[in-house]
C-alpha positions in Angstrom: -18.4 58.7 38.3 -18.0 62.1 38.8 -20.8 64.2 38.0 -19.1 68.0 38.3 -17.0 67.9 35.2 -19.6 69.8 33.3 -22.8 71.4 34.0 -23.2 72.8 37.7 -25.7 71.5 39.6 -26.2 68.3 37.2 -24.4 65.6 34.9 -22.5 67.1 31.7 -23.3 65.4 28.2 -20.2 63.5 28.3 -20.7 62.0 32.1 -24.0 61.3 30.8 -23.4 59.3 28.2 -20.5 57.3 29.8 -23.3 56.2 32.6 -26.2 55.9 29.5 -23.5 53.4 27.9 -22.4 51.6 31.2 -26.1 50.7 32.0 -26.9 49.8 28.2 -23.8 47.4 28.8 -25.3 46.3 32.3 -28.7 45.5 30.9 -27.2 43.1 27.6 -27.5 39.8 28.1 -24.7 37.2 28.2 -20.9 38.3 28.5 -19.5 38.6 25.0 -20.2 42.5 23.3 -19.1 43.5 20.3 -18.5 47.3 20.2 -19.7 48.5 16.5 -18.2 52.3 16.8 -15.4 51.9 14.2 -13.1 53.8 16.9 -13.8 53.2 20.4 -10.8 54.2 21.6 -11.1 57.9 19.3 -12.0 59.6 22.3 -9.3 59.2 24.9 -11.5 61.0 27.7 -14.6 59.1 27.2 -12.9 55.5 26.7 -11.2 55.7 30.1 -14.2 56.4 31.7 -15.9 53.9 30.2 -13.1 50.8 30.9 -12.9 52.0 34.3 -16.9 51.6 34.4 -16.5 48.4 33.0 -13.5 46.9 35.1 -15.0 44.4 37.5 -18.4 43.6 35.2 -16.5 40.1 33.9 -17.2 41.4 30.3 -15.2 40.0 27.6 -15.3 42.5 24.2 -13.7 43.1 20.8 -13.8 46.1 19.1 -12.1 48.3 16.2 -9.0 50.6 17.1 -6.1 52.4 15.0 -2.5 52.4 15.1 -2.3 55.4 17.1 -4.9 54.2 19.6 -2.9 51.3 20.5 0.5 53.1 20.9 -1.0 55.5 23.6 0.3 54.9 27.0 -2.1 53.5 29.3 -5.6 53.3 27.3 -5.3 49.8 25.9 -4.0 48.3 29.4 -7.5 49.9 30.7 -9.3 48.1 28.0 -8.0 44.8 28.4 -8.5 45.4 32.5 -12.1 46.3 31.2 -12.6 43.0 28.8 -11.1 43.7 25.7 -9.6 40.4 23.9 -9.9 41.0 20.2 -9.0 44.3 18.3 -9.9 45.0 14.8 -7.0 47.4 13.1 -7.4 48.7 9.9 -3.5 49.0 8.7 -4.9 49.3 5.2 -2.0 48.9 3.5 2.2 47.7 3.4 3.0 50.8 1.2 3.3 54.6 2.8 2.9 56.0 -0.3 -0.6 54.8 -0.3 -0.8 56.5 2.9 0.2 59.5 2.0 -1.5 60.1 -0.7 -4.8 59.1 1.0 -3.6 61.3 4.2 -4.0 58.7 6.5 -2.3 60.7 9.4 -3.2 58.2 12.0 -1.0 55.9 10.4 1.6 57.8 8.8 5.0 57.2 10.5 3.6 54.9 12.7 5.1 51.1 13.9 2.9 48.3 12.9 5.1 46.4 14.2 5.1 47.9 17.5 1.3 48.1 17.6 1.0 44.3 16.6 3.5 43.2 19.3 1.5 45.7 21.9 -1.8 43.9 21.4 -0.1 40.6 21.7 1.9 41.5 24.6 -1.3 42.8 26.6 -2.9 39.3 25.6 -5.4 40.9 22.8 -5.8 39.4 19.8 -5.7 41.0 15.7 -7.9 41.1 13.3 -6.0 43.3 10.6 -7.6 45.0 7.8 -6.0 45.6 4.8 -7.0 46.9 2.0 -6.0 46.2 -2.1 -5.9 48.3 -5.5 -4.6 51.5 -4.1 -2.8 53.8 -6.6 0.3 52.8 -5.3 -0.4 49.0 -5.6 1.3 46.9 -7.9 0.7 42.8 -8.4 3.4 42.5 -5.5 1.2 43.6 -3.1 -1.0 40.5 -2.5 2.1 38.3 -1.2 4.2 41.4 0.7 0.7 41.7 2.9 0.4 38.2 3.6 4.0 37.7 4.5 4.1 40.7 6.7 0.8 39.5 8.4 2.5 35.7 9.2 5.2 37.3 10.2 3.8 39.4 12.8 1.9 36.4 14.0 -1.4 38.3 13.3 -4.2 35.8 14.2 -6.8 36.8 11.6 -6.9 38.7 8.6 -9.8 40.8 6.4 -8.8 41.8 2.6 -10.5 44.2 0.9 -10.6 45.8 -2.6 -10.4 49.2 -2.8 -14.3 50.8 -3.2 -14.9 54.2 -4.0 -18.1 54.1 -2.3 -20.9 56.6 -4.6 -21.4 60.4 -3.4 -18.1 60.4 -1.5 -14.7 62.5 -2.9 -13.0 59.4 -4.4 -15.7 58.3 -6.3 -16.5 61.4 -7.8 -12.6 61.7 -8.4 -12.1 58.5 -10.0 -15.6 59.1 -12.4 -13.9 62.5 -13.3 -11.3 60.7 -14.6 -13.6 57.8 -16.3 -12.1 55.1 -13.4 -15.4 53.7 -12.3 -16.3 50.4 -14.2 -19.5 49.5 -12.4 -22.7 51.5 -11.7 -24.2 47.9 -10.0 -24.4 49.1 -6.6 -24.7 45.5 -5.1 -21.1 44.9 -6.3 -20.1 47.8 -3.9 -18.9 45.0 -1.4 -15.4 45.7 -1.3 -14.7 42.4 -2.9 -15.5 43.4 -6.6 -13.6 45.3 -8.5 -15.5 48.7 -9.7 -13.1 50.8 -10.8 -10.0 50.8 -13.0 -6.8 50.0 -10.9 -3.4 52.1 -12.0 -1.0 49.3 -11.1 -2.5 46.0 -12.4 -5.5 44.8 -14.3 -8.6 44.3 -12.6 -8.3 40.9 -12.8 -4.8 41.0 -11.2 -6.3 42.9 -8.7 -9.4 40.3 -8.0 -7.9 37.5 -8.7 -5.1 38.7 -5.9 -7.5 39.5 -3.2 -8.9 35.9 -3.1 -5.3 34.7 -3.5 -4.4 36.8 -0.2 -7.2 34.8 1.7 -6.4 31.6 0.7 -2.6 32.3 1.6 -2.9 34.1 5.2 -5.2 30.9 5.8 -3.6 27.8 5.1 -2.6 25.6 7.4 1.1 25.9 7.0 1.1 29.8 7.3 -1.3 29.8 10.7 1.6 27.6 12.2 4.1 30.3 11.1 2.2 32.8 12.8 1.5 30.7 15.9 5.5 30.0 16.1 6.1 33.8 15.9 3.9 33.8 19.3 6.2 33.8 22.6 4.6 31.2 24.5 2.4 28.2 24.5 -0.3 29.7 25.7 -0.3 32.3 22.4 0.6 29.6 20.4 -2.5 27.8 21.1 -4.5 30.6 20.5 -3.4 31.4 17.7 -3.8 27.8 16.5 -7.8 28.3 17.9 -8.6 31.6 16.7 -6.9 31.5 12.8 -7.8 27.4 12.4 -11.5 28.5 13.6 -11.7 31.2 10.7 -9.6 28.1 8.7 -12.1 25.0 9.6 -15.1 26.8 8.8 -14.2 29.1 5.6 -17.2 28.3 3.5 -19.7 29.0 6.1 -18.1 32.2 7.1 -17.9 33.1 3.5 -21.5 31.5 3.3 -22.6 34.0 6.7 -20.9 37.1 5.6 -22.7 36.9 1.9 -25.5 36.6 3.9 -24.8 39.2 6.9 -25.4 36.7 9.2 -22.0 36.3 10.9 -23.0 36.9 14.3 -25.2 33.9 14.2 -21.3 32.3 14.1 -20.0 33.6 16.8 -20.5 31.2 19.6 -17.6 29.5 18.9 -15.3 32.3 18.4 -16.6 33.5 21.7 -15.5 30.3 23.7 -11.9 31.2 22.4 -11.8 34.5 23.5 -13.0 32.8 27.1 -10.5 30.1 27.1 -7.5 31.9 25.3 -8.0 35.6 25.8 -5.9 37.8 28.4 -2.3 38.1 29.7 -0.1 35.8 30.1 0.1 35.0 33.9 4.4 35.8 34.2 6.2 33.9 37.0 
């Protein structure tokens, strides 16, 4: 790497950070990596240098990114060449009014379907994240969200109940509005309702959350999602990955609760190795 992009006579902080990351990656055992950075693709300059340095390492990895980063020209392709096989994308909500209210500028005006197509065309599986219980959500949000995700052929989905964490601006706002209903911090796990929602009852929100998981991972919807894929390779990948989540659903639930989900990753890693990557076009 070029060490002349910063201080004369030595490496810049930026170049040193990239070099340190590559050294750490080389040191890690095994083939598969999970980048815990919430937004690995957020700093384009760093990401490009990192991906260029990882090319040829033979690693397969998963990470998180925004819709905006997915739609940036060439960045996703560099990531795929470096071994990206699955991306966690925070779509958050199918209601644009929610995004505008929460000032999620990185999502407003972006074409979610285009982002999914771009990922799939590059051979990257999508783990879509959605939040329920925002102020513009009504009881129909669960079915609408699941239907949209299935129609896009999204492989896996993660659902969350909107949770105003203590000391944040959102928590202070809801406390001022007398909408905080629990102060048991163990319930602040995005799986329980701890605030009073506007567009539905707390029971509707919690029941809808669990129903969304059940509906998305129904075998009929897994098959529907697979049918959207452009070829046999992609359909097999979808069935293997989404079916893996469905088949081991009770185990995943227990592992998520115990925060030991990493111990169950070998099966999913084998799927990444077998079905990841871009199709060969004849």
